[in-house]
N, C-alpha and C positions, 0 to 999 in steps of 0.2 A: 918633781917639781917644787919650784919656789913656792909660796904662799902666795906669792903674783901672778904666775901661771906661767905657761912654757909659749914660747917663741918657735915657733915651726915654716919654714919656705915649703912652700906648695908646688907641683912638678906640671904644668898644664900641656894640654899638647903642642906637637914639634919644640917640646925644650924651653917652652916658656915659662918663667919663674916669677908668677907675681910677688909683690911685696907679704910679708910673712902675715901669717893667722896666729891667734892666740887662744890658746885653752887652759881656763883656767877653773877653780870651782868657783861655784854660785854662788850668787848671796840675793841679799832680800832685794837688792834693786831691782834685778835682773824678773821677778817671777813671772812679771801680766809678761815680758816678751816671750819666754820657756814655756809660760802658760801659751800664746799666741803659735808656738812654733808646734807643741802638743797637740794641738787643735788639728792643725794643719796634715801632721802626720794618721791622726785620726780620721779625715777626714781621704786620704790615701788612702788606707784601710776598707775605710767603706767602699770605695770603687772595686776594689780586689774581691768583697763580698757581704751581700745585702745583709747578712745578719749582726752587722757592726752598722747599723745605724747611728750615726755619733748624734745626743742628745742637744736639745736646745739650749742648756746650761753648758753645755760642756769647758767653756772657757773658764767659768765661773770654780767647776770644779776640779780642774786643772790646777787654778790658782790655788784652793786649797791643797790640793797635791803636794805642789811645790812648798808650799810655807812650810805644811807639816814636815814636808820630807828634808829641810833643811835643817828641823830639829832631831830628825834622829839618827846617833849616832853611826847605827849599820847601813846608812844611807850614803850612798856617792852623785851627785848631781854636778854634773861638771857646762858647761858654757863656751863655743867656739865665737871670739870676738872675728867680723869680717875683717878684708883688707882694702888696703886702699880708698877709695870713700868711702866706703863704710865699716872705716875702721873704726873700732869704738862698738859697732852694731851686732846685736846677738840673732849670728843668725846658721846657729848649732846647738843641742841639747843634749845631753845624757843623761839616763836617769839609771839606778842600777842599786843593788840594797845584798849587805850578806844578810844571807837565814841559817840556820839549822838543819839539817836532811836527819831527819829522826832513824830512817830504816839503811840509811847508806854509809858507805866510807869514800871517802872524805864527809867529815862530819860535816861541812861548812861547805856554802853552795854562795858565789858570786852572781845574783842573778839582773841582767842587763833587760831591763824592764820599757826602757823607748832609747833608743837615738835617732835622731833626725835632723839633716842638712839642707838649707834650702838649696832647691836643685842647683843653681849655681856655682856651688861648692862641692859639688859631687862631681866626683872621677879627678878630683888635684890633690887625692891622698890624706884628704881633712879627716875625709870618715876613719880610714884607718888606724888617722893620730887618735884622733878621741877614743877609738876602739880600744887602741891600746892605751892610754892612759884612765881608760875607765879601770881596765882588767887589772893596770900595774897597781891604782889605789882599790880594789877590791880584793888584790892579795896581802896589799898591807893591810886590810883589814881583817884577816885570818882564812880568807876565802881559800879551799880546799881545790875546789874544781870552778868553772864559770861555765854558766846556759845564759842563754839567751831567748824571751818568750818573744814571739813575734806572732799574725796570722800566717797561716800556712796559705796562704791561696797568692801571700806577698810575696813575690816571685823577685822585685828588688832584695828585699833580705835576705830570702834563700839564700841569691847567689851571695850578695854579701860575706853572709856567715859563712858559707860552704868554702869560698876563696881561703878565708882565712882558719880554717880548720875547725870550725865546725861542724858534728853532723845531729842527725832527729833522735834525740833522745825517749821523749814522750811525745804524747799524740792527742789533742782536745780533738772532742766528735760534739756536734753541737746539731738538735734538731729545734726547729721555729711549735711553738703552741700557741 
């Protein structure tokens, strides 16, 4: 990917091809828009499981998370800019990092922590392109395996990743206290 990002054509239903969208590395100017999208994702997760109740200060936490993440060398944060009348508007985000695997081979893991697209950009191959670019950058940073973390009840995510060759490896179980 060039420093300025990649241009891609999307293909909607019936062969229509809307104007290209753009995937690029996130910058400081994108933090507020990314935070809003991340909160939308977390609210979606809340719909799947009441144990994932979104905090009142979630957007402020997301701003802090992205601000810190942009400074972290092991981090990959990408945004998707819209097309047509939404050209330049942030319509999607991915957040991932490379971390060490203390007990397993390969020793480094690229972890996709969040991927979110506004509903209008789903089923246009935008998410697939965002995933591919995220994985490419994780590999470039040394990841030997890529995993994705998401709520197990989020069937949208389960289907998205399964269709692209991901499978369950670990499980987290919770009990409310």
